[in-house]
C-alpha positions in Angstrom: -2.2 -6.5 3.3 -0.7 -4.4 0.8 2.6 -2.5 1.8 2.6 -2.0 5.4 -1.1 -1.3 5.4 -4.0 -3.6 6.5 -7.2 -3.8 4.5 -10.2 -6.0 6.0 -13.2 -7.1 3.8 -16.3 -7.4 6.1 -16.4 -7.7 9.7 -18.6 -10.5 10.5 -19.2 -12.0 14.0 -15.8 -13.2 15.3 -13.9 -11.0 13.2 -11.9 -9.1 16.0 -10.9 -12.5 17.5 -9.6 -13.9 14.2 -7.7 -10.9 13.7 -6.0 -11.4 17.3 -5.2 -15.1 16.1 -3.5 -13.7 12.9 -1.5 -11.3 14.8 -3.2 -8.3 14.3 -4.4 -5.2 16.4 -7.7 -3.0 15.4 -5.3 -0.1 15.5 -3.3 -2.3 12.8 -6.6 -1.5 10.3 -6.1 1.4 7.7 -9.4 0.6 5.7 -12.6 -1.7 5.9 -14.9 -2.7 2.6 -18.3 -3.7 3.5 -19.7 -6.0 0.6 -23.4 -5.7 1.9 -25.3 -4.8 5.0 -26.3 -8.3 6.4 -25.3 -9.2 9.9 -23.0 -11.8 9.2 -20.8 -9.4 7.1 -21.0 -6.5 9.7 -22.1 -7.8 13.1 -18.7 -7.1 14.7 -18.6 -3.2 13.2 -19.5 -1.8 16.8 -17.0 -4.0 18.5 -14.3 -2.7 16.2 -15.1 0.8 16.7 -15.3 0.3 20.7 -12.1 -1.5 20.8 -10.3 0.8 18.7 -11.5 3.8 20.6 -10.2 2.1 24.1 -6.8 1.0 22.2 -6.3 4.8 21.3 -8.0 5.6 18.0 -5.0 6.4 16.1 -5.3 7.4 12.6 -8.7 7.7 10.9 -9.6 4.3 9.2 -11.4 4.5 6.1 -15.0 2.8 5.7 -16.2 2.0 2.1 -19.4 0.3 1.5 -22.8 0.5 -0.2 -25.4 2.9 0.3 -27.0 2.7 4.0 -23.0 1.9 5.4 -23.2 5.4 7.3 -26.4 4.4 9.0 -25.0 1.0 10.0 -22.0 3.0 11.5 -24.0 5.1 13.4 -26.5 2.1 14.9 -23.6 0.0 15.5 -21.8 2.6 17.5 -25.0 3.2 19.6 -25.3 -0.3 20.1 -22.1 -0.1 22.1 -22.9 3.3 23.7 -24.2 2.2 27.2 -20.8 0.1 27.6 -18.8 2.6 26.6 -20.5 5.2 29.0 -19.6 3.2 31.9 -15.9 3.1 30.5 -15.9 6.5 30.3 -17.2 7.3 33.7 -14.0 5.0 35.0 -11.3 7.1 33.0 -10.9 10.6 33.1 -10.8 12.5 29.7 -11.8 9.3 27.9 -12.3 10.3 24.3 -15.6 10.1 21.9 -15.9 8.9 18.6 -16.7 11.0 15.9 -17.6 9.1 13.0 -16.7 11.5 10.5 -13.3 12.2 11.9 -12.5 8.8 13.1 -14.3 6.5 10.6 -15.0 8.5 7.8 -17.3 6.6 5.3 -17.6 6.6 1.7 -20.8 5.2 0.3 -19.9 4.1 -3.1 -21.5 3.9 -6.2 -20.4 1.1 -8.8 -16.9 2.1 -10.4 -13.7 3.1 -8.7 -14.6 3.5 -5.1 -11.0 3.9 -3.3 -7.4 4.6 -4.3 -4.3 5.0 -2.4 -0.5 4.5 -2.7 -1.0 0.6 -2.4 -4.4 -0.3 -4.2 -7.0 0.6 -6.6 -10.6 -1.1 -5.6 -13.4 -1.0 -8.1 -16.9 -2.0 -7.2 -19.8 -3.6 -9.2 -23.3 -4.3 -8.1 -24.1 -7.9 -7.9 -27.5 -10.1 -7.5 -27.5 -11.0 -4.0 -30.2 -8.6 -3.2 -32.4 -9.3 -6.3 -35.2 -10.7 -4.0 -35.8 -7.3 -2.2 -39.6 -6.7 -2.3 -40.6 -3.7 -4.0 -42.1 -1.2 -1.3 -40.3 -2.8 1.4 -37.7 -0.8 3.4 -34.8 -1.9 1.6 -36.4 -1.5 -1.8 -34.3 1.1 -3.9 -32.1 1.7 -0.9 -29.8 -1.6 -0.2 -27.2 -2.9 -2.6 -24.8 -5.7 -2.6 -21.2 -5.3 -4.1 -18.4 -7.1 -5.4 -14.7 -5.6 -5.3 -11.6 -6.0 -7.4 -8.4 -5.0 -5.5 -5.6 -4.0 -8.0 -2.2 -3.6 -6.5 1.2 -3.5 -7.9 2.0 -7.0 -8.9 -1.5 -8.7 -8.9 -5.4 -8.1 -9.1 -7.8 -10.0 -6.2 -11.5 -10.0 -7.0 -13.7 -10.9 -3.5 -17.5 -11.9 -4.9 -18.9 -11.1 -1.5 -22.4 -12.8 -1.5 -23.7 -12.8 -4.8 -25.9 -15.0 -7.4 -24.9 -15.5 -11.0 -23.8 -11.9 -12.1 -22.6 -10.8 -15.3 -21.1 -7.7 -13.8 -19.2 -9.8 -11.6 -17.7 -11.9 -14.7 -16.3 -8.8 -16.2 -14.8 -7.5 -12.9 -13.1 -10.6 -12.5 -11.7 -10.8 -16.0 -8.0 -12.0 -16.0 -7.7 -11.5 -12.2 -4.7 -13.4 -10.5 -7.0 -14.8 -7.4 -10.6 -15.0 -7.2 -12.3 -15.5 -3.8 -15.6 -16.6 -4.3 -18.5 -17.5 -1.7 -20.1 -21.2 -2.6 -23.5 -22.8 -1.6 -24.4 -26.6 -1.9 -28.1 -26.1 -2.7 -29.2 -29.4 -1.9 -28.0 -29.1 1.6 -29.4 -25.5 1.9 -32.7 -26.3 0.6 -33.0 -29.4 3.0 -32.0 -27.0 5.9 -34.6 -24.3 4.9 -37.1 -27.3 4.4 -36.7 -28.6 8.1 -36.6 -25.2 9.6 -40.0 -24.4 7.9 -41.8 -27.7 8.9 -40.5 -27.3 12.5 -41.5 -23.6 12.7 -44.8 -24.1 10.7 -43.9 -21.4 8.5 -46.5 -19.9 5.6 -45.5 -21.3 2.2 -44.5 -17.9 1.1 -41.9 -17.5 3.8 -40.5 -20.8 3.2 -40.4 -20.0 -0.7 -38.8 -16.5 -0.1 -36.1 -17.8 2.5 -35.4 -20.7 -0.4 -35.0 -18.1 -3.3 -32.8 -16.1 -1.4 -30.4 -18.8 -0.8 -30.5 -20.5 -4.1 -30.7 -17.6 -6.6 -28.6 -15.3 -4.3 -25.8 -17.4 -3.7 -23.5 -19.2 -6.2 -23.6 -23.1 -6.5 -20.3 -24.9 -7.1 -20.9 -25.5 -10.9 -21.5 -21.6 -11.2 -18.6 -20.7 -9.4 -16.5 -22.9 -11.5 -18.3 -21.3 -14.6 -17.5 -17.7 -13.7 -13.8 -18.5 -12.9 -13.8 -20.0 -16.3 -15.5 -17.3 -18.3 -13.3 -14.5 -16.4 -10.0 -16.6 -17.1 -8.9 -15.9 -13.4 -5.3 -17.7 -12.6 -6.5 -19.1 -9.2 -9.9 -20.0 -7.5 -10.1 -19.6 -3.8 -13.4 -20.9 -2.0 -14.8 -19.3 0.8 -18.3 -18.4 2.9 -19.4 -21.9 2.5 -23.2 -22.3 2.5 -24.1 -24.2 4.7 -21.0 -24.2 6.8 -19.6 -27.4 7.1 -19.6 -29.2 10.3 -15.8 -29.7 10.0 -14.4 -26.4 8.5 -11.9 -28.8 6.3 -14.6 -31.0 4.8 -15.0 -29.2 1.7 -14.9 -32.2 -0.8 -18.4 -31.6 -1.9 -17.9 -27.9 -2.8 -14.8 -28.7 -4.6 -16.1 -31.6 -6.7 -18.7 -29.4 -8.0 -16.5 -26.6 -8.9 -14.6 -29.2 -11.0 -16.9 -30.0 -13.3 -16.8 -26.5 -14.7 -13.3 -25.2 -13.7 -10.0 -27.0 -14.2 -7.3 -24.4 -13.0 -5.7 -24.0 -9.6 -8.0 -24.3 -6.9 -7.8 -23.5 -3.1 -10.5 -24.8 -0.5 -9.8 -21.8 1.7 -10.2 -22.0 5.8 -10.0 -19.6 8.5 -6.6 -17.8 9.1 -5.3 -19.5 6.0 -2.4 -17.5 4.3 -2.4 -17.2 0.6 0.2 -15.1 -1.3 
């Protein structure tokens, strides 16, 4: 939150339930920022729009994301449209969502992407999508962003999903808090190789999946190196890849970061409050 306003970064599956556990309603949200259009970062978007409609919509919610976000919004709304038709058949004068009115979308280019009385938000393109194949549907269309939120008393940088990115180092320069994803490359390699063997994947498919994970995410030592080079004041770990069986079992991630970063470090967990 900043002031009395609630800002949400990404909406992966389970976001709506986690918001409720944190004491927030869908009608409390003022703006949503999407780092990229992978399912684990936007799967609850349709649910959010539908529940907001049922709760009464309220003021428009600003949506900011990379190119393609508007199409994701449209298709997500279509995905819950059948259920909303049933609800509308039971309730007289049930409203209809108009995206441009109720969820105005900004498909942002890198630079300043949002500003209000509380925050100024800057985006850079990172390297999570570096392996998109030329000529594929996503080629030249989809981008992955990292965001910096500057408020009156602090600056917070969210890496989103990314591999090493010089753009991100500059974005995080001097930030009070850097919230970073992190990957255990050995464990993830083992998982992918097991999946490939069990599913009899072609070698090219296995290699592509490995490249996406190993080069499109940040290993622990790179997370620490990023925080050190940028001179951030506090580093917060999140989006562990692979997800620990016990969400508090993060010591292997922390140990790797400590090889290249000696500053304040928080191993984040769901519903944690950091001020």
